[in-house]
N, CA and C of each residue as an Amber inpcrd file, in Angstrom:
protein
   441
   4.0650000 102.5420000  49.7540000   4.4450000 103.8650000  49.2730000
   5.7470000 103.6970000  48.4970000   5.8000000 104.2670000  47.3410000
   6.9550000 104.1530000  46.4420000   8.0490000 105.1510000  46.9080000
   9.2640000 104.6950000  46.8860000  10.3650000 105.5550000  47.2770000
  10.7890000 106.4100000  46.1070000  11.3050000 107.5910000  46.3510000
  11.8620000 108.3440000  45.2500000  13.0620000 107.6150000  44.7080000
  13.1860000 107.7470000  43.4100000  14.3590000 107.0710000  42.7700000
  15.0870000 108.1890000  42.0070000  16.4050000 108.3470000  42.1530000
  17.1320000 109.3960000  41.5750000  17.0680000 109.2960000  40.0590000
  16.7600000 108.1030000  39.5340000  16.6760000 107.9540000  38.0340000
  15.2830000 108.3370000  37.4760000  14.3840000 108.6700000  38.4040000
  13.0600000 109.0790000  38.0160000  13.2060000 110.4780000  37.4640000
  12.6370000 110.7590000  36.2720000  12.7960000 112.0610000  35.6320000
  12.1390000 113.1970000  36.4710000  11.0340000 112.8940000  37.1630000
  10.3820000 113.8580000  37.9880000  11.2280000 114.2700000  39.1730000
  11.8020000 113.2850000  39.7510000  12.7100000 113.5960000  40.8980000
  13.9790000 114.4070000  40.4220000  14.5550000 113.9920000  39.2890000
  15.6780000 114.7010000  38.7840000  15.3260000 116.0900000  38.4250000
  14.1580000 116.3460000  37.8840000  13.7140000 117.7140000  37.5900000
  13.5270000 118.4990000  38.8630000  12.9050000 117.8590000  39.8190000
  12.7750000 118.4850000  41.1810000  14.0670000 118.9570000  41.8440000
  15.0410000 118.1000000  41.7780000  16.3970000 118.3840000  42.3130000
  16.9830000 119.5700000  41.5190000  16.9080000 119.5320000  40.1790000
  17.5270000 120.5180000  39.3740000  16.8600000 121.8230000  39.6080000
  15.5470000 121.8730000  39.8380000  14.8600000 123.1290000  40.1130000
  15.3240000 123.7050000  41.4520000  15.3610000 122.8000000  42.4890000
  15.8380000 123.2860000  43.8150000  17.2630000 123.8750000  43.7140000
  18.1680000 123.1950000  42.9710000  19.5910000 123.6730000  42.7880000
  19.5350000 125.0420000  42.1410000  18.7450000 125.1670000  41.0360000
  18.7280000 126.5010000  40.3340000  18.1220000 127.5830000  41.2720000
  17.0920000 127.2470000  41.9670000  16.4550000 128.2060000  42.9370000
  17.3690000 128.7120000  44.0340000  18.3400000 127.8230000  44.3590000
  19.2920000 128.1470000  45.4130000  20.4460000 129.0790000  44.8690000
  20.4300000 129.3030000  43.5400000  21.4660000 130.1530000  42.9750000
  22.7590000 129.4360000  42.6590000  22.6910000 128.0860000  42.6400000
  23.9990000 127.3980000  42.3740000  24.2500000 127.3920000  40.8620000
  25.3890000 127.8380000  40.5380000  25.7650000 127.8340000  39.1170000
  26.9250000 127.0430000  38.7320000  27.6630000 126.5720000  39.7510000
  28.7980000 125.6410000  39.5260000  28.9220000 124.6240000  40.6360000
  29.6640000 123.5550000  40.3490000  29.8480000 122.4600000  41.2900000
  31.2750000 122.0640000  41.3870000  31.6640000 121.6750000  42.6130000
  32.9670000 121.1220000  42.7770000  32.6970000 119.6730000  43.3120000
  33.1650000 118.6660000  42.4030000  32.8130000 117.2350000  42.7000000
  34.1690000 116.5890000  43.1220000  34.1510000 115.8930000  44.2630000
  35.3590000 115.2550000  44.7710000  35.0590000 113.6960000  44.8780000
  35.9350000 112.9120000  44.1970000  35.7970000 111.4240000  44.3560000
  36.2070000 111.0550000  45.7990000  35.5300000 110.1680000  46.3800000
  35.9100000 109.7130000  47.7790000  36.0450000 108.2010000  47.8010000
  37.0660000 107.8380000  48.4900000  37.3970000 106.3520000  48.5810000
  37.4670000 106.0830000  50.0910000  36.6890000 105.1320000  50.5220000
  36.5890000 104.9800000  51.9380000  36.7500000 103.5090000  52.3220000
  36.6130000 103.3100000  53.6000000  36.7070000 101.9380000  54.1160000
  35.7040000 101.0080000  53.5710000  35.8500000  99.7900000  53.5950000
  34.9050000  98.7800000  53.1790000  34.6640000  98.7290000  51.7110000
  35.6180000  99.2550000  50.9320000  35.5380000  99.2950000  49.5070000
  34.3300000 100.0050000  48.9350000  33.8590000 100.9220000  49.6500000
  32.7410000 101.7730000  49.1800000  33.2610000 103.1590000  48.7090000
  33.0470000 103.3580000  47.4250000  33.4910000 104.6350000  46.8380000
  32.3170000 105.4470000  46.4140000  32.5980000 106.7060000  46.1920000
  31.4640000 107.6240000  45.7480000  32.0160000 108.9830000  45.3930000
  31.1090000 110.0100000  45.4710000  31.6110000 111.3750000  45.2050000
  30.7950000 112.3320000  45.9990000  31.4350000 113.4070000  46.3990000
  30.6910000 114.4410000  47.1960000  30.6250000 115.6250000  46.1800000
  29.5260000 116.3040000  46.2280000  29.3080000 117.4200000  45.3830000
  29.0180000 118.7090000  46.1190000  29.7480000 119.7330000  45.8800000
  29.4710000 121.0070000  46.5320000  29.0170000 122.0320000  45.5250000
  27.9650000 122.7220000  45.8080000  27.3600000 123.7310000  44.8680000
  27.8180000 125.1390000  45.2780000  28.0700000 125.9500000  44.2670000
  28.4520000 127.2570000  44.5150000  27.7180000 128.3410000  43.6740000
  27.5950000 129.5160000  44.1790000  26.9100000 130.5900000  43.3630000
  27.9850000 131.3930000  42.6600000  29.1110000 130.8730000  42.4410000
  30.1940000 131.4970000  41.6520000  31.0040000 130.3960000  40.9890000
  31.7740000 130.7380000  39.9090000  32.6040000 129.6740000  39.2860000
  33.5550000 129.0550000  40.2120000  33.7270000 127.7010000  40.1540000
  34.6290000 127.0510000  41.0650000  36.1170000 127.2600000  40.7740000
  36.4040000 127.6490000  39.5570000  37.8790000 127.9600000  39.2960000
  38.3830000 129.0600000  40.1170000  37.5220000 129.8020000  40.7720000
  37.9800000 130.8990000  41.7000000  38.3490000 130.4180000  43.0810000
  38.1400000 129.1500000  43.3810000  38.3430000 128.6090000  44.7450000
  39.8650000 128.6810000  45.0100000  40.2250000 129.1660000  46.1960000
  41.6320000 129.2130000  46.6200000  42.0440000 127.8400000  47.1610000
  43.3250000 127.5410000  47.2570000  43.8900000 126.2580000  47.6180000
  43.3890000 125.8490000  49.0270000  43.2540000 126.7950000  49.9550000
  42.7860000 126.4840000  51.3350000  41.3730000 125.9750000  51.2760000
  40.5080000 126.6200000  50.5110000  39.0840000 126.1980000  50.4340000
  39.0030000 124.7940000  49.8180000  39.8270000 124.5800000  48.7700000
  39.7960000 123.3010000  48.1490000  40.2450000 122.1500000  49.1020000
  41.2520000 122.4340000  49.8670000  41.7730000 121.4530000  50.8890000
  40.6140000 121.2480000  51.9910000  39.9860000 122.3080000  52.3820000
  38.9030000 122.1180000  53.4020000  37.7560000 121.2890000  52.8430000
  37.4260000 121.4710000  51.5640000  36.3200000 120.7680000  50.9590000
  36.7290000 119.3170000  50.8080000  37.9680000 119.0370000  50.3900000
  38.4220000 117.6510000  50.2260000  38.5060000 116.9860000  51.5070000
  38.8720000 117.5850000  52.5620000  38.9410000 117.0230000  53.9220000
  37.5520000 116.7180000  54.4440000  36.6320000 117.7100000  54.2190000
  35.2370000 117.5540000  54.6520000  34.6440000 116.3410000  53.8660000
  34.9110000 116.3040000  52.6310000  34.3550000 115.1180000  51.8330000
  34.8460000 113.7650000  52.3610000  36.1630000 113.6840000  52.5720000
  36.7390000 112.4320000  53.0470000  36.1930000 112.0450000  54.4420000
  36.1240000 113.0270000  55.3200000  35.5880000 112.7600000  56.6690000
  34.1310000 112.3550000  56.6250000  33.3750000 113.0600000  55.8440000
  31.9180000 112.7430000  55.7010000  31.7180000 111.3810000  55.1530000
  32.4940000 111.0080000  54.1030000  32.3020000 109.7580000  53.4870000
  32.6210000 108.5920000  54.4510000  33.7460000 108.7820000  55.2570000
  34.1470000 107.7840000  56.2250000  33.0640000 107.5990000  57.2900000
  32.4250000 108.6940000  57.7270000  31.3120000 108.6260000  58.6960000
  30.1630000 107.9210000  58.1080000  29.7460000 108.3160000  56.8990000
  28.5860000 107.5990000  56.2470000  28.8190000 106.1620000  56.0870000
  29.9750000 105.8790000  55.5960000  30.2790000 104.3710000  55.3100000
  30.3610000 103.5670000  56.5880000  30.7040000 104.2250000  57.6740000
  30.7560000 103.4340000  58.9150000  29.4430000 102.8080000  59.2130000
  28.3870000 103.3270000  58.6750000  27.0030000 102.7060000  58.9520000
  26.9440000 101.3480000  58.3210000  27.8520000 100.9950000  57.4340000
  27.8470000  99.7260000  56.6780000  28.6120000  98.6970000  57.4280000
  29.2840000  98.9710000  58.4820000  30.1420000  98.1090000  59.2440000
  29.5810000  96.7500000  59.4380000  28.3290000  96.7190000  59.9330000
  27.7350000  95.4170000  60.3310000  27.5620000  94.5420000  59.1010000
  27.2060000  95.1030000  58.0140000  27.0360000  94.3080000  56.7830000
  28.4200000  93.7590000  56.2800000  29.4120000  94.6180000  56.4310000
  30.7880000  94.2040000  55.9890000  31.2810000  92.9960000  56.8180000
  30.9080000  92.9820000  58.1120000  31.3470000  91.9130000  59.0000000
  30.6850000  90.6050000  58.5380000  29.7040000  90.5890000  57.6930000
  29.1350000  89.3560000  57.1790000  30.0130000  88.6180000  56.2050000
  31.1200000  89.1880000  55.7700000  32.0200000  88.5360000  54.8200000
  32.7860000  87.4940000  55.6540000  32.6550000  86.2300000  55.3270000
  33.2460000  85.1280000  56.0490000  34.0440000  84.2770000  55.0730000
  35.3400000  84.3240000  55.2270000  36.2340000  83.4040000  54.4630000
  36.6330000  82.2690000  55.3210000  36.8080000  81.1430000  54.7390000
  37.3160000  79.9430000  55.5100000  38.7690000  80.2050000  55.7760000
  39.3250000  79.3930000  56.7370000  40.7280000  79.5470000  57.0710000
  41.6220000  79.4040000  55.8620000  41.2900000  78.4570000  55.0080000
  42.1120000  78.2170000  53.8400000  41.9530000  79.4450000  52.8080000
  40.8000000  79.8980000  52.6660000  40.6220000  81.1250000  51.8390000
  41.3880000  82.2580000  52.3840000  41.4070000  82.4710000  53.6770000
  42.1820000  83.5210000  54.2880000  43.6760000  83.3430000  53.9850000
  44.1380000  82.0850000  54.0780000  45.5890000  81.8110000  53.7610000
  45.8740000  82.1910000  52.3070000  45.0240000  81.7030000  51.4200000
  45.2270000  81.9930000  50.0410000  45.2320000  83.5360000  49.7910000
  44.2830000  84.2400000  50.3840000  44.1790000  85.7180000  50.1520000
  45.4310000  86.4040000  50.7730000  45.8810000  85.9270000  51.8490000
  47.1840000  86.5460000  52.4440000  48.2990000  86.3560000  51.4610000
  48.4400000  85.1700000  50.9080000  49.5350000  84.9850000  50.0450000
  49.3620000  85.7170000  48.7510000  48.1450000  85.8700000  48.2910000
  47.8980000  86.7540000  47.1260000  48.3740000  88.2480000  47.3910000
  48.0460000  88.6400000  48.6840000  48.3650000  90.0120000  49.0180000
  49.8830000  90.2020000  49.1170000  50.6100000  89.1010000  49.3600000
  52.0980000  89.2020000  49.3150000  52.6740000  89.0240000  47.9560000
  51.8590000  89.0070000  46.9710000  52.2710000  88.9370000  45.6220000
  52.5810000  87.5610000  45.0390000  52.1720000  86.5540000  45.7040000
  52.4230000  85.1930000  45.1640000  51.3980000  84.8320000  44.1340000
  51.8990000  84.0430000  43.1020000  50.9560000  83.5110000  42.1010000
  50.2630000  82.3080000  42.6180000  49.1940000  81.9590000  41.9250000
  48.3980000  80.7560000  42.2980000  49.4350000  79.4930000  42.3410000
  50.2890000  79.4180000  41.3890000  51.2360000  78.2820000  41.3600000
  52.1680000  78.3350000  42.5630000  52.6330000  79.5320000  42.9350000
  53.4810000  79.6470000  44.1180000  52.6820000  79.2280000  45.4330000
  51.4130000  79.7620000  45.4610000  50.6210000  79.3650000  46.6260000
  50.3130000  77.8980000  46.7220000  50.1340000  77.2630000  45.5360000
  49.9250000  75.8050000  45.5760000  51.0610000  75.1170000  46.1560000
  52.3280000  75.5200000  45.7890000  53.4910000  74.8520000  46.2540000
  53.7070000  75.1460000  47.7880000  53.4780000  76.3850000  48.2130000
  53.5670000  76.7580000  49.5990000  52.6510000  75.9580000  50.4660000
  51.4040000  75.8350000  50.0510000  50.4000000  75.1830000  50.8660000
  50.1860000  73.6650000  50.5650000  51.0740000  73.2200000  49.6980000
  51.0330000  71.8360000  49.2340000  49.6920000  71.3870000  48.7400000
  49.1770000  72.2010000  47.7710000  47.8750000  71.9690000  47.1570000
  48.0840000  71.9560000  45.6950000  47.1060000  71.4880000  44.9550000
  47.0880000  71.3920000  43.4660000  46.7830000  72.8250000  43.0080000
  47.3590000  73.2270000  41.8820000  47.0960000  74.6470000  41.3620000
  45.5540000  74.8190000  41.0380000  44.8920000  73.7570000  40.7170000
  43.4110000  73.8560000  40.5070000  42.6440000  74.0380000  41.7230000
  43.1930000  73.5090000  42.8400000  42.5080000  73.7660000  44.1850000
  42.6670000  75.2200000  44.6090000  43.9160000  75.7910000  44.3470000
  44.0860000  77.1840000  44.6950000  43.2460000  78.0020000  43.7470000
  43.0580000  77.6830000  42.5250000  42.1490000  78.4440000  41.6240000
  40.7140000  78.4340000  42.1660000  40.2970000  77.2930000  42.6870000
  38.9590000  77.2010000  43.1960000  38.7940000  78.1130000  44.4420000
  39.8160000  78.0630000  45.3310000  39.7340000  78.9500000  46.5140000
  39.7130000  80.4570000  46.0440000  40.5100000  80.6970000  45.0910000
  40.6420000  82.0980000  44.5920000  39.2400000  82.5730000  44.0050000
  38.6230000  81.6830000  43.2120000  37.3090000  82.0650000  42.6810000
  36.2540000  82.2460000  43.7680000  36.3570000  81.3620000  44.8840000
  35.4530000  81.5520000  45.9830000  35.6660000  82.9370000  46.6560000
  36.9740000  83.2300000  46.8010000  37.3100000  84.5110000  47.5110000
  36.7350000  85.6740000  46.6920000  36.8880000  85.6820000  45.3550000
  36.4000000  86.6810000  44.4870000  34.8780000  86.7720000  44.6540000
  34.1900000  85.7050000  44.6940000  32.7640000  85.7170000  44.8220000
  32.2660000  86.2830000  46.1410000  32.9600000  85.8730000  47.1810000
  32.5700000  86.3350000  48.5680000  32.8410000  87.8320000  48.7330000
  33.9480000  88.3570000  48.1200000  34.3150000  89.7630000  48.2330000
  33.5660000  90.5830000  47.1550000  32.9940000  89.9490000  46.1270000
  32.2890000  90.7150000  45.0710000  33.2690000  91.3800000  44.1530000
  34.4320000  90.6820000  43.7980000  35.4650000  91.2920000  42.8950000
  35.6790000  90.2750000  41.7680000  36.5500000  90.7800000  40.8210000
  36.8670000  89.7930000  39.7520000  38.3900000  89.8640000  39.4060000
  39.2280000  90.3070000  40.2930000  40.6500000  90.2690000  40.0310000
  41.4050000  90.1510000  41.2980000  42.6900000  89.7880000  41.1650000
  43.5750000  89.5280000  42.3160000  43.7830000  90.8590000  43.0210000
  44.0540000  91.8890000  42.3800000  44.2900000  93.2210000  42.9210000
  42.9840000  93.6450000  43.7270000  41.8580000  93.5030000  43.0960000
  40.5810000  93.9320000  43.7830000  40.3630000  93.0960000  45.0130000
  40.6850000  91.7740000  44.9630000  40.4880000  90.9150000  46.1050000
  41.4150000  91.3860000  47.2850000  42.6140000  91.6310000  46.9560000
  43.5720000  92.0300000  47.9550000  43.1080000  93.4030000  48.6040000
  42.7670000  94.3270000  47.7390000  42.2750000  95.6130000  48.2290000
  40.9940000  95.4530000  49.0930000  40.0880000  94.6480000  48.6250000
  38.8490000  94.4430000  49.3850000  39.2090000  93.7760000  50.6840000
  40.0820000  92.8160000  50.6860000  40.4250000  92.1320000  51.9750000
  41.0180000  93.0380000  52.8980000  41.8570000  93.9540000  52.4670000
  42.5510000  94.8750000  53.3550000  41.6090000  95.8980000  53.8490000
  40.8800000  96.4930000  52.9110000  39.9820000  97.6360000  53.2570000
  38.8410000  97.1710000  54.1490000  38.4520000  95.9320000  54.0860000
  37.3090000  95.4850000  54.9780000  37.9200000  94.8650000  56.2720000
  39.1510000  94.8180000  56.3480000  39.7480000  94.2510000  57.6190000
  39.7610000  92.7280000  57.6680000  39.3400000  92.0960000  56.5460000
  39.4480000  90.6300000  56.4440000  40.8190000  90.1400000  56.6510000
  41.8950000  90.8390000  55.9860000  43.2930000  90.4930000  56.2120000
  43.9970000  91.7970000  56.4860000  45.2560000  91.6540000  56.9480000
  46.1470000  92.7680000  57.1590000  47.5160000  92.3150000  56.7670000
  48.3580000  93.2640000  56.4110000  49.7320000  92.9530000  56.0470000
  50.7260000  93.2500000  57.1620000
């Protein structure tokens, strides 16, 4: 049995029809940033323009979105625990998190800069990132390292 795909035009038309039938004329979309480097957005539909929302309602929606996202993302915990860095990769990532350059890390750990570069590339691959900042954020948000 084929699963519904949100990119399927028929599914999108079905969703649009349901939204219109529910009387929704405006949406309030909130970006959410959660644990384990999983981001997304929450969308709330209204039967009136959202610019009429008071500050208290906006705060309640943003709180609900953040709490819901955290709860949903918690289901990914077991998959996140599959990220395994070697002891040396953990050392390199910790030093990166402290703002050290690859040259600094090489001197601190008594390694060649090319070796630190290799460890760094392995860290990026395992965490699914492509920059030092993203690696540090992924390491912290997944609990692989802490400061």
